[in-house]
DSSP file (Angstrom, degrees, kcal/mol; ACC not computed):
  #  RESIDUE AA STRUCTURE BP1 BP2  ACC     N-H-->O    O-->H-N    N-H-->O    O-->H-N    TCO  KAPPA ALPHA  PHI   PSI    X-CA   Y-CA   Z-CA
    1    1 A M     >        0   0    0      0, 0.0     4,-2.1     0, 0.0     5,-0.2   0.000 360.0 360.0 360.0 -32.6  100.5   91.8  115.3
    2    2 A W  H  >  +     0   0    0      1,-0.2     4,-2.8     2,-0.2     5,-0.2   0.867 360.0  53.3 -63.2 -34.4  102.4   93.6  112.5
    3    3 A F  H  > S+     0   0    0      1,-0.2     4,-2.9     2,-0.2    -1,-0.2   0.897 107.6  51.1 -66.7 -37.4   99.6   93.0  110.1
    4    4 A A  H  > S+     0   0    0      2,-0.2     4,-1.9     1,-0.2    -2,-0.2   0.899 112.7  46.1 -65.8 -40.4   97.1   94.6  112.6
    5    5 A I  H  X S+     0   0    0     -4,-2.1     4,-2.6     2,-0.2     5,-0.2   0.945 115.8  44.6 -66.8 -47.9   99.4   97.6  113.0
    6    6 A L  H  X S+     0   0    0     -4,-2.8     4,-2.5     1,-0.2    -2,-0.2   0.891 113.2  50.8 -66.5 -38.8  100.0   98.0  109.2
    7    7 A A  H  X S+     0   0    0     -4,-2.9     4,-1.8    -5,-0.2    -1,-0.2   0.887 111.5  48.5 -64.8 -38.6   96.3   97.5  108.4
    8    8 A T  H  X S+     0   0    0     -4,-1.9     4,-1.9    -5,-0.2    -2,-0.2   0.931 114.3  44.9 -66.1 -46.3   95.3  100.2  111.0
    9    9 A L  H  X S+     0   0    0     -4,-2.6     4,-2.1     1,-0.2    -2,-0.2   0.884 111.3  52.9 -68.1 -36.1   97.8  102.7  109.7
   10   10 A A  H  X S+     0   0    0     -4,-2.5     4,-2.4     1,-0.2    -1,-0.2   0.872 108.3  51.2 -63.5 -37.4   96.9  102.0  106.1
   11   11 A S  H  X S+     0   0    0     -4,-1.8     4,-2.7     2,-0.2    -1,-0.2   0.889 108.9  51.1 -69.0 -36.9   93.3  102.6  106.9
   12   12 A V  H  X S+     0   0    0     -4,-1.9     4,-2.4     2,-0.2    -2,-0.2   0.933 112.1  46.7 -62.6 -44.3   94.2  106.0  108.5
   13   13 A V  H  X S+     0   0    0     -4,-2.1     4,-2.9     2,-0.2    -2,-0.2   0.914 113.6  47.9 -66.6 -42.6   96.2  107.0  105.5
   14   14 A L  H  X S+     0   0    0     -4,-2.4     4,-1.4     2,-0.2    -1,-0.2   0.913 112.0  49.9 -65.6 -42.2   93.4  106.0  103.1
   15   15 A F  H  < S+     0   0    0     -4,-2.7     4,-0.4     2,-0.2    -2,-0.2   0.929 114.2  45.9 -58.8 -44.4   90.7  107.8  105.2
   16   16 A Y  H >< S+     0   0    0     -4,-2.4     3,-1.3     1,-0.2    -2,-0.2   0.933 112.8  47.6 -65.9 -47.3   92.9  110.9  105.2
   17   17 A L  H 3< S+     0   0    0     -4,-2.9    12,-2.2     1,-0.3    -1,-0.2   0.700 110.1  53.6 -72.4 -16.7   93.7  110.9  101.5
   18   18 A S  T 3< S+     0   0    0     -4,-1.4    -1,-0.3    10,-0.3    -2,-0.2   0.499  87.7 103.3 -91.7  -3.4   90.2  110.3  100.5
   19   19 A D  S X  S-     0   0    0     -3,-1.3     3,-1.1    -4,-0.4    10,-0.1  -0.476  74.8-130.8 -78.2 147.5   88.9  113.3  102.5
   20   20 A R  T 3  S+     0   0    0      1,-0.2    -1,-0.1    -2,-0.2    -4,-0.0   0.805 106.8  51.4 -66.1 -28.0   88.0  116.6  100.7
   21   21 A Q  T 3  S+     0   0    0     -5,-0.1    -1,-0.2     2,-0.0    -4,-0.1   0.335  79.5 127.0 -95.4   6.6   90.1  118.6  103.2
   22   22 A Q    <   -     0   0    0     -3,-1.1    -5,-0.1    -6,-0.2    -6,-0.0  -0.292  46.6-154.8 -67.8 156.3   93.3  116.6  102.8
   23   23 A R  S    S+     0   0    0      1,-0.1    -1,-0.1    58,-0.0    -6,-0.1   0.414  74.3  68.8-113.1  -1.2   96.5  118.6  102.0
   24   24 A W  S    S+     0   0    0      2,-0.0     2,-0.3     3,-0.0    -1,-0.1   0.847  94.1  48.3 -94.8 -34.5   98.8  116.1  100.3
   25   25 A L  S    S-     0   0    0      1,-0.1     4,-0.0    -8,-0.1    -1,-0.0  -0.734  72.9-131.3-106.3 155.8   97.2  115.4   97.0
   26   26 A D  S    S+     0   0    0     -2,-0.3    -1,-0.1     1,-0.2    -2,-0.0   0.903 100.9  23.5 -67.7 -40.4   95.7  117.8   94.4
   27   27 A Q  S    S-     0   0    0     -3,-0.0    -1,-0.2     3,-0.0    -7,-0.1  -0.971  92.1-113.1-123.9 139.9   92.5  115.7   94.3
   28   28 A P        -     0   0    0      0, 0.0   -10,-0.3     0, 0.0   -11,-0.1  -0.314  42.6 -92.8 -68.1 156.1   91.3  113.3   97.0
   29   29 A L        -     0   0    0    -12,-2.2     5,-0.1   -15,-0.1    -4,-0.0  -0.244  54.4 -87.2 -62.0 157.1   91.3  109.6   96.3
   30   30 A P    >   -     0   0    0      0, 0.0     3,-1.9     0, 0.0     4,-0.5  -0.207  40.6-101.7 -66.8 161.5   88.0  108.2   94.9
   31   31 A G  T >> S+     0   0    0      1,-0.3     4,-1.1     2,-0.2     3,-1.0   0.738 115.6  71.5 -56.4 -27.0   85.2  107.1   97.3
   32   32 A L  H 3> S+     0   0    0      1,-0.3     4,-2.1     2,-0.2    -1,-0.3   0.790  88.5  62.7 -63.0 -26.2   86.1  103.4   96.8
   33   33 A S  H <> S+     0   0    0     -3,-1.9     4,-2.3     1,-0.2    -1,-0.3   0.806  97.5  56.8 -70.6 -26.7   89.3  104.0   98.9
   34   34 A R  H <> S+     0   0    0     -3,-1.0     4,-2.1    -4,-0.5    -1,-0.2   0.872 106.6  49.4 -66.7 -37.8   87.1  104.9  101.8
   35   35 A L  H  X S+     0   0    0     -4,-1.1     4,-2.4     2,-0.2    -2,-0.2   0.922 111.4  48.7 -65.7 -44.5   85.4  101.5  101.5
   36   36 A L  H  X S+     0   0    0     -4,-2.1     4,-2.4     1,-0.2    -2,-0.2   0.893 110.9  51.0 -60.2 -41.3   88.8   99.8  101.4
   37   37 A A  H  X S+     0   0    0     -4,-2.3     4,-2.4     2,-0.2    -1,-0.2   0.885 109.7  49.9 -63.5 -39.4   89.9  101.8  104.4
   38   38 A L  H  X S+     0   0    0     -4,-2.1     4,-2.4     2,-0.2    -2,-0.2   0.908 111.7  48.2 -67.3 -42.9   86.7  100.7  106.3
   39   39 A L  H  X S+     0   0    0     -4,-2.4     4,-2.4     2,-0.2    -2,-0.2   0.892 111.8  49.2 -66.4 -39.5   87.4   97.0  105.4
   40   40 A L  H  X S+     0   0    0     -4,-2.4     4,-2.6     2,-0.2    -2,-0.2   0.906 112.0  49.5 -65.7 -40.5   91.0   97.3  106.5
   41   41 A L  H  X S+     0   0    0     -4,-2.4     4,-2.8     2,-0.2    -2,-0.2   0.912 110.9  48.6 -64.9 -41.5   90.0   98.9  109.8
   42   42 A A  H  X S+     0   0    0     -4,-2.4     4,-2.2     2,-0.2    -2,-0.2   0.913 113.2  47.6 -64.8 -41.0   87.4   96.2  110.5
   43   43 A A  H  X S+     0   0    0     -4,-2.4     4,-2.1     2,-0.2    -2,-0.2   0.901 113.3  48.6 -63.9 -40.1   89.9   93.5  109.8
   44   44 A A  H  X S+     0   0    0     -4,-2.6     4,-2.7     2,-0.2    -2,-0.2   0.917 110.4  50.8 -64.5 -43.3   92.5   95.2  112.0
   45   45 A A  H  X S+     0   0    0     -4,-2.8     4,-2.0     1,-0.2    -2,-0.2   0.900 111.0  48.2 -64.3 -38.6   90.0   95.6  114.8
   46   46 A A  H  X S+     0   0    0     -4,-2.2     4,-1.8     2,-0.2    -1,-0.2   0.883 112.5  49.4 -66.9 -36.2   89.1   91.9  114.6
   47   47 A L  H  X S+     0   0    0     -4,-2.1     4,-2.4     2,-0.2    -2,-0.2   0.889 108.3  52.6 -68.6 -38.2   92.7   91.0  114.6
   48   48 A W  H  X S+     0   0    0     -4,-2.7     4,-2.6     1,-0.2     5,-0.3   0.902 111.1  48.2 -62.2 -40.3   93.5   93.2  117.6
   49   49 A M  H  X S+     0   0    0     -4,-2.0     4,-1.5     1,-0.2    -1,-0.2   0.843 112.0  48.4 -71.6 -32.5   90.6   91.5  119.5
   50   50 A V  H  < S+     0   0    0     -4,-1.8    -2,-0.2     2,-0.2    -1,-0.2   0.885 117.1  42.3 -70.5 -40.0   91.9   88.0  118.5
   51   51 A I  H  < S+     0   0    0     -4,-2.4    -2,-0.2    -5,-0.2    -3,-0.2   0.933 133.3  16.3 -73.7 -45.9   95.4   88.8  119.6
   52   52 A L  H  < S-     0   0    0     -4,-2.6     4,-0.4     1,-0.3    -3,-0.2   0.437 110.4-100.5-113.6  -2.3   94.8   90.7  122.8
   53   53 A G     X  -     0   0    0     -4,-1.5     4,-2.0    -5,-0.3    -1,-0.3  -0.205  45.4 -72.5  94.2 166.1   91.2   89.9  123.8
   54   54 A V  H  > S+     0   0    0      3,-0.2     4,-2.3     2,-0.2     5,-0.2   0.954 125.6  39.2 -67.0 -53.2   88.1   92.0  123.3
   55   55 A G  H  > S+     0   0    0      2,-0.2     4,-1.9     1,-0.2    -1,-0.2   0.964 124.8  36.0 -65.2 -54.0   88.6   94.8  125.9
   56   56 A V  H  > S+     0   0    0     -4,-0.4     4,-2.8     1,-0.2     5,-0.3   0.881 116.4  55.5 -66.6 -38.6   92.3   95.3  125.5
   57   57 A G  H  X S+     0   0    0     -4,-2.0     4,-2.7     1,-0.2    -1,-0.2   0.910 109.6  44.8 -61.6 -44.7   92.2   94.7  121.7
   58   58 A L  H  X S+     0   0    0     -4,-2.3     4,-2.5    -5,-0.3    -1,-0.2   0.914 114.3  50.5 -65.3 -42.4   89.6   97.4  121.2
   59   59 A F  H  X S+     0   0    0     -4,-1.9     4,-1.8    -5,-0.2    -2,-0.2   0.929 115.3  41.0 -62.6 -48.3   91.4   99.8  123.4
   60   60 A V  H  X S+     0   0    0     -4,-2.8     4,-2.9     2,-0.2     5,-0.2   0.924 114.7  52.6 -66.9 -45.2   94.8   99.3  121.7
   61   61 A G  H  X S+     0   0    0     -4,-2.7     4,-1.4    -5,-0.3    -2,-0.2   0.889 108.5  49.9 -59.0 -40.4   93.2   99.3  118.3
   62   62 A L  H  X S+     0   0    0     -4,-2.5     4,-3.3     2,-0.2    -1,-0.2   0.902 112.9  46.7 -67.3 -39.5   91.4  102.6  118.9
   63   63 A W  H  X S+     0   0    0     -4,-1.8     4,-2.4     2,-0.2    -2,-0.2   0.891 109.7  52.7 -68.7 -38.5   94.7  104.2  120.1
   64   64 A V  H  < S+     0   0    0     -4,-2.9    -1,-0.2     1,-0.2    -2,-0.2   0.822 118.1  39.3 -66.6 -25.7   96.6  102.9  117.1
   65   65 A F  H  X S+     0   0    0     -4,-1.4     4,-1.8    -5,-0.2    -2,-0.2   0.892 116.7  48.9 -82.7 -45.0   94.0  104.4  114.9
   66   66 A A  H  X S+     0   0    0     -4,-3.3     4,-1.7     2,-0.2     5,-0.2   0.881 105.3  55.1 -70.7 -38.7   93.4  107.6  116.8
   67   67 A L  H  X S+     0   0    0     -4,-2.4     4,-2.6     1,-0.2     3,-0.4   0.961 113.9  38.8 -64.5 -50.2   97.0  108.8  117.3
   68   68 A P  H  > S+     0   0    0      0, 0.0     4,-2.9     0, 0.0    -1,-0.2   0.865 112.8  58.7 -65.4 -32.0   97.9  108.7  113.6
   69   69 A A  H  < S+     0   0    0     -4,-1.8    -2,-0.2     1,-0.2    -3,-0.2   0.811 113.1  39.5 -64.7 -29.1   94.4  110.1  112.7
   70   70 A I  H  X S+     0   0    0     -4,-1.7     4,-1.0    -3,-0.4    -1,-0.2   0.878 120.0  44.0 -83.4 -44.0   95.2  113.1  114.8
   71   71 A L  H  X S+     0   0    0     -4,-2.6     4,-2.8    -5,-0.2     5,-0.3   0.822 101.8  65.5 -74.0 -32.4   98.9  113.5  113.8
   72   72 A L  H  X S+     0   0    0     -4,-2.9     4,-2.6     1,-0.2     5,-0.2   0.927 104.5  43.1 -62.7 -47.1   98.6  113.0  110.1
   73   73 A P  H  > S+     0   0    0      0, 0.0     4,-2.6     0, 0.0    -1,-0.2   0.889 115.0  51.9 -65.1 -35.3   96.5  116.1  109.4
   74   74 A L  H  X S+     0   0    0     -4,-1.0     4,-1.8     2,-0.2    -2,-0.2   0.930 113.0  43.5 -65.1 -43.7   98.7  118.1  111.7
   75   75 A I  H  X S+     0   0    0     -4,-2.8     4,-2.2     2,-0.2     5,-0.2   0.933 114.7  49.9 -65.3 -46.4  101.9  117.0  110.0
   76   76 A A  H  X S+     0   0    0     -4,-2.6     4,-1.9    -5,-0.3     5,-0.3   0.920 112.1  47.8 -60.6 -44.8  100.4  117.5  106.5
   77   77 A G  H  X S+     0   0    0     -4,-2.6     4,-1.8     1,-0.2    -1,-0.2   0.855 109.4  54.1 -62.2 -37.3   99.2  121.0  107.5
   78   78 A H  H  < S+     0   0    0     -4,-1.8    -1,-0.2    -5,-0.2    -2,-0.2   0.911 117.6  34.3 -66.0 -42.9  102.6  121.9  108.9
   79   79 A Y  H  < S+     0   0    0     -4,-2.2    -2,-0.2     1,-0.1    -1,-0.2   0.679 125.2  38.7 -88.4 -16.7  104.5  120.9  105.7
   80   80 A R  H  < S+     0   0    0     -4,-1.9    -3,-0.2    -5,-0.2    -2,-0.2   0.709  87.5  95.8-108.2 -23.0  101.9  121.9  103.1
   81   81 A D  S >< S-     0   0    0     -4,-1.8     3,-1.1    -5,-0.3     4,-0.3  -0.404  72.8-128.9 -75.0 149.3  100.4  125.2  104.3
   82   82 A S  G > >S+     0   0    0      1,-0.2     5,-1.6     2,-0.2     3,-1.6   0.729  98.4  74.4 -72.2 -22.1  101.8  128.4  102.9
   83   83 A F  G > 5S+     0   0    0      1,-0.3     3,-0.6     2,-0.2    -1,-0.2   0.760  88.7  62.3 -64.9 -19.8  102.3  130.1  106.3
   84   84 A Q  G < 5S+     0   0    0     -3,-1.1    -1,-0.3     1,-0.2    -2,-0.2   0.718 103.1  48.8 -73.9 -20.4  105.2  127.8  106.9
   85   85 A R  G < 5S-     0   0    0     -3,-1.6    -1,-0.2    -4,-0.3    -2,-0.2   0.412 116.4-110.8 -98.2   2.3  107.1  129.3  104.0
   86   86 A G  T < 5S+     0   0    0     -3,-0.6     2,-0.4    -4,-0.4    -3,-0.2   0.667  70.8 141.3  79.1  16.3  106.5  132.9  105.0
   87   87 A Q      < -     0   0    0     -5,-1.6     2,-0.4     2,-0.0    -1,-0.3  -0.723  40.2-151.4 -94.3 141.1  104.1  133.5  102.1
   88   88 A R              0   0    0     -2,-0.4    -5,-0.0     1,-0.1     0, 0.0  -0.902 360.0 360.0-106.3 137.4  101.0  135.6  102.5
   89   89 A G              0   0    0     -2,-0.4    -1,-0.1     0, 0.0    -2,-0.0   0.413 360.0 360.0-158.2 360.0   98.2  134.9  100.2
């Protein structure tokens, strides 16, 4: 189960860091990282379904993907945007 969690979280991070609008890196990761993220997500989804069954596995896998996918941009924006430092620009 730990591999499914780690693979899902790694895919979220790779999807985020390869996006044009990401806020942590100066340049987004190359497009190949999106393919790696997609492969990790597919492997994690298959593993979730093997471990928990199809219905529950997809539900849990989607939530384990969705929550970090929502929180990661919010956290990155909170720590990287200039309005947090009181700067106007």
